[in-house]
N, C-alpha and C positions, 0 to 999 in steps of 0.2 A: 697362088693362093693356095693356105687352109683349109679343109676342105673336111667333113665328116670322116672320111673315113682317116685323115688324121689323128682327128681327135681321140677315135676309138685306139688307136691305135698307141698313142699318150699314153691313156689311162692303165692303159692293156701292159704298159711295161711300168707301170705303177706298182711292186710286188704287191701284191690281194696281200698276206699276215705278214706284213709292216707289223713294228709294233703302232696298235693302236693310234692316236691325238687324246690327250686327257678331253673329258668334258667340254671343262674349261675354254680349250685349243677351239672343238666346233664350234664353240660358242659369238669367238671371235670368228669367225670363218661366217656366221650367219649374218655377225655384224655387221661383217664388209658385203660384204652382198645386200644391204638394205635389210635386212633382222624383216625375212618372212613370211617367221613365222607368227609375226604380232598380226594377232587379230585375223588368224584361218579359226575356221573349229576345226583341231584334228583329233580322231581316232586312235591312240595311240594300242599298239598291241605285239605283247612279247611271248612268249611262252617254246619248250623242245622246243614239242611234233603239234602241227594245228597250225599254228600263223596266218601263215599265206591262205589257209583253206579260208579262215576267219577272217581277214583284209578280203578274202575274194568274194566271201556272200555280203556282205558289211558294203562290198563297192554296191554290185551287183544291183541288194535293197536299194541303197539308197540311187541308185541310179534310177529303180522301174518307180521311184516316188515321183520323178521329177526332175530332180536336183542333179548339179554337177557333182563330180566326183573325182580328186585326183587318189591316184594308190601307189604310194614305194612297197616296193617289194624284191624281197634280194637269196637268193641269186638269182638272175635270169637262163634258159634252158639257151638257147639260139644268140640271141639279139639283148646288148646296153638296154636296148631301149626298153624291152620291156618292162622292169623294175622302174620307168617311169608311167604312169600311164592317168590317158584322165578319159572317163568313164568308158573305164576297161578297156578303153586303145592306147596304145606308146605311141612317146612323143613322135613324131618328122621325125629325119637323118638331122634338114633344117633347123628345126626348136634344140632338139640334144648339139645341133655345133654352136649355136648365139651360146645356151648355157656352158655351156664348156669354155667359148675364152669369154664372157664374162665373171666366171669364177676363178680365170686365169687371169684375169687381169685389178680382177678388185682383189686378190685374195695372195699375191704378190712381194707381200712385204712381212707372210705371214707364221713362214717357214713351211714344213716342210708336210704336204698332203696322206692322208691312206687313200688307199682304191677305194673302201665303201661312202671312207669321208667328201672324197671329190663329187661322186655319185646324190649324192645322200643334198650335198653342197647346190649338185645343178636339179635334183630333181625339184626340193625346193623353190628352188628361182624362176623354177620352168612352173610349180604351182602361182606362185604368189602374182604369176600376170594371169594368169588360166580367168580367173573372172568364176571359183567355185561355193563351194555352199559346203562341203566341207571337203576335207584329208585324211584320208588312214592310212595312214606309220605302220611301218613294219621295221620289229626291234632287227640289229642284225646282229647282234651277242648277244649276251645277254642283258642286261638293262642298264641295272644302275651306273653304268661303266661305259655302255654306249655313246655313240655319238649323236644317235639319237633322239638320246636325256637330255640337249640340251633343248631341247623347245621347254616354249616358259609355261604353259599353260593349256592344254589339250580338257578336253569337254568332257572326253570319258577314253578309259585304260579299262583294257583288256586282256588280261594274260589263260593261256591254251594251256593245253596237255605241262607237267613238268617230269621230265623223267636225268636220268646218270647220259649227259649229252656234254662236249668241254669239260672234263672234270678241272680239266688240268688248266682252267683259266676261271671256270667257275665256284669248284670248290667240290665234295670227292662229296655228298651229298644229296640230298632229297630239299629237306631245309634250306642248306646253302647256297642250291640252287634257286631253288625259292626266293628264298632273300633276295635274291640277284636280281631276279627278273623283275619284283612288288617293288626294285627300286623306280620306274616309272612311275609308280603311284606324286601323284603331285593333291598339291589342294582345291579341295572344287570340284572333281575330278570322279564321277561314282567312277566306280570297281565291279566287272563282270570279272568271275575266272570261272574256268574248268574244275569243276568240285569235286570229283573223280581221285582223287591221293591227300583223308584229311591231315599227312604230313604235312604238304604244302599248302595245304588250305586256310588253318591252324596260323602260316609263318604271314600268309597274300594279308588275311584280314582280323589279324596282328595287325600290320604295318600301315593298312586303311584304315584301321581306328586312331593313327597317333596322329592324321590328320578330320576325323569323325569324317571319313568320307560312305558315301552310300555303297552296299553291297549287294551282291549275287549273284548264285553259284550256284554251278548247272554239274549234276552229274544225268547217270545213267539212269535215276528214275522219275526225272520228268518226258519219261515217252517209253511204251510197246508197244506189241503188235509190229514188231520191226517183218516189213515185208523187202525180196529185191524181185523186182521185175523189168524184164527189157532196158534192163541197166539201167537202173536207176530205183532207188529205197525210201522206201514210205515208211512213215514210223504216226503212229497215235500219240498227239500230245499232250500232258497227261497234267506240265505247271506253265508260267510263264503267258503272255499274252495270248499266244493261239493257244491254249489247255481247250482243247476241247474239238481241234481241227485234225485234220489231217493233212500232212508235211511234203511231200514229196524232192528226194536229196537230189542231183542228177550225176549222182556217186553211185560201186556198186561197194564201197568199203563201210560195215558201221558204225565207223570210228569216225567220220565223216555228223553221225547223226548229230552226236553233245555239239561237234565243228558247229553245226548248224545250230544249234538253242544257244551255243554261245553267243553268235554273229546273233539271231532274233534278238538277244535276251540288250546287248549293246545298245540296238534300234529300240525299246524298250524303255531305256533308263532314262536313254536323252527326251524319251515325250513325243517319237514318231510311230506309234502302235497304240493310239486311244481312238483310234476308226472303224467302225468295218474295213473304209478303204484301205487306206493305210493300210491295216492289215492281209486283204487279198495284194494290193501290189508286194506287200512283204513278203508272199508265198511265190508271188510271181518271182520274184526276185531270186529269192533260193534257188524256183525253180532253173535258170536263166546262170545261173551260175559255172563258170565256164574256169579250171584252172589247172592248166596243162600239165601234165606229165606227175600227177595226179592217183595211181591207178583209173589209170587213162586210156578206154579203147580207141587203136592205133590204127589196126585193121582187121580186121574178123578174127577172133582168134585173139591176138595179138594185147597186151596189156603192156601199161607201162607206168612200177611206181617208183620214186624218185625217195622210196623208204633211206633210208643210208647213217641210220643208229640204233642198239639193241630194240627200245621202246619202240621205234619207226619200222624195224621188221616183225618183229612183236606182233606187231596191229595188222602190215602186210599178209605175214602172213595168215590173222583169222580171215580176210578179206579172202585174198585166196581158197580156202576151206569151205567160204561159203559159196562159189560158186560150183557152179554148176557144167560136167565136163564127161563125154558120152567116151574121150578120143585119151592121153592122154593128158598129165600137166607139166610139159618143161619148164625151166628154172635158167637166163639167163645175168650172173650175175657180176660183180664185179666189186671192191671197196679201196675205202681208203688207210693212210697208214691211221691218223689218228684216232680209227676209229677201237670197237672192241672187238672185233670181229671172229670170236669166239663166241660172246655173248653173243653175236643175231647170226653163227654157224649151228650155236645149240636150238634156235629157234628152229630156221630153216630143217632141219637133219630132225629133229626131234618133231615137229610137231606140225607138221606141211605131209602133204602126199604126195611130191616131186616127184617122176619114175626115170626124169634125165636133169643132170645139172651144168648146167656148162659154163663157163670160166676164162672170166681175156683181163685184159686189162686197161688203169684210167691209161693214157697219154695224154699227162703233166705228172713236174715234177711231184705230190704227192700216190703218185705209184703203190701199189703191195703185186708184188708182185703176183701172177696164178700158180707157184706154186704152193710158193706160204696161202692164196684161200685157199688152194687144194688141200690144202694137209690138214689144217682145220678144218674143214663140212667135212674130212672120211673120219674123225673121231664123232662124229656123233649122226653120218649118212650113207646108208647100206650102198646106195644104187651108184650107178652111173657116174663120175665123175670125166668131166670130160677140159680139156685148158685152150683157149685154143686163143690164142694174142690176137691183138687187130680190131679195135669197139666192131666197125664193117666189116672184116671178116667173119667174125663168129655172127654177127646179127643175121648178115649171108647165109650164114653153113646153115646156123640155124632156123632158117627160114623156110631154105632146100630137102629140110628132111623135116622139119612141120606134117604131117601132115592133114587131114582136112578137120578131124574132129578134138585134132589134139587144141591145148590150148598153151601159148607160148607167154610165159612172162619178165619180164625183165625190173630188176628192183636192188639198190645196195646204193647209191648212190644217180645225187642228182645228175653229175658229170657224165653217167655211163644215160642217163636221163636223155639227157642234152645231146648229144655224141648221136645218140638213134636217129633223134627224133628232128637235126639237124642233114640226117644222110636220108631218113625219107620227104625230108620236104626238099630235098635235090633231086628227089627220084623224080618225082609228081613236078619237078619244074623243067630236069629232062623229057619228060613222057609228051 
């Protein structure tokens, strides 16, 4: 009998970086499984960094309004089921298997599907049968040419911060990358965007103007009086539907302030923040948001962050600097081949106050050797750099040497974040 484990194995055997099928092919896939997007209220979210957080914030606020919400995000940290959630709960193994078999059977004559396209089709199939009020859909890569852009009519499009990442696919400049992200904009869908980079905002607004869509740009002028207390960020909101109120955000990184307000503005754009009750529910929803692996405290004095590109590491370093520490700040770091490790190393070495850095390796085909990472870091960092191959071994060593007042930060790759979290989950089960 074909099982859930068989389905996961079959999907894992699809090369993750197989050339992506065209958007037209993904549209054919959706049509083959019953055109699940037709009639759905879809919120489509693109961006370089922060799109997963915005999806989590929006989903949590919608749930707090009493709605049923499907959320599709990527990548997963531990289980594939994490990519497909209903009211923030990953779908069951049984539902995952049913969707896999349906997609496989329905699309057998459509040619090769890549890893992402298969999971996206499964997510949409599951959502179509779940009696949902909204679907929150995260773009995989880029926007215009991404498989998720095969959907026909989103009710709102959100574009988070834009920075240089995946330049080999999306372009070498901020305007080029912004144009790729803005490709999700479609007629009739309001557009909310992170307005902190004027050169990106200009491109997004120009694309929206082609359809006469309403736009709303959010930046740091929307809030002030940032306070970090007890692992939560508090801001005084100055603009938008929640202006004049204090918003509590369950993360320590200040970059989550703009992400949270982008999400709030999505709710405002859709007319879901018109009453005081709706606003109160939205504030509660923000506070209830959970987004694993994003500056998440997983143990006392241990934070995991999925920052994995130059802009993300820059924001991670800012968050590290804001954390009060009576002892040493230690970093466990790794990265993959495709990233600009030199720029990441520059942020870490020149802008952070780490007492020590431990280097480990991602255990897959995208592995970048410890020696290469250490060499880059030593160009910018004068402190001790220790090489420790093997993620679990490196984490165990870091924990063994961590003193009570020290803080251990883990960053550089979502693969690293996921591996450490899976190790912790296994340890918890065995305890």
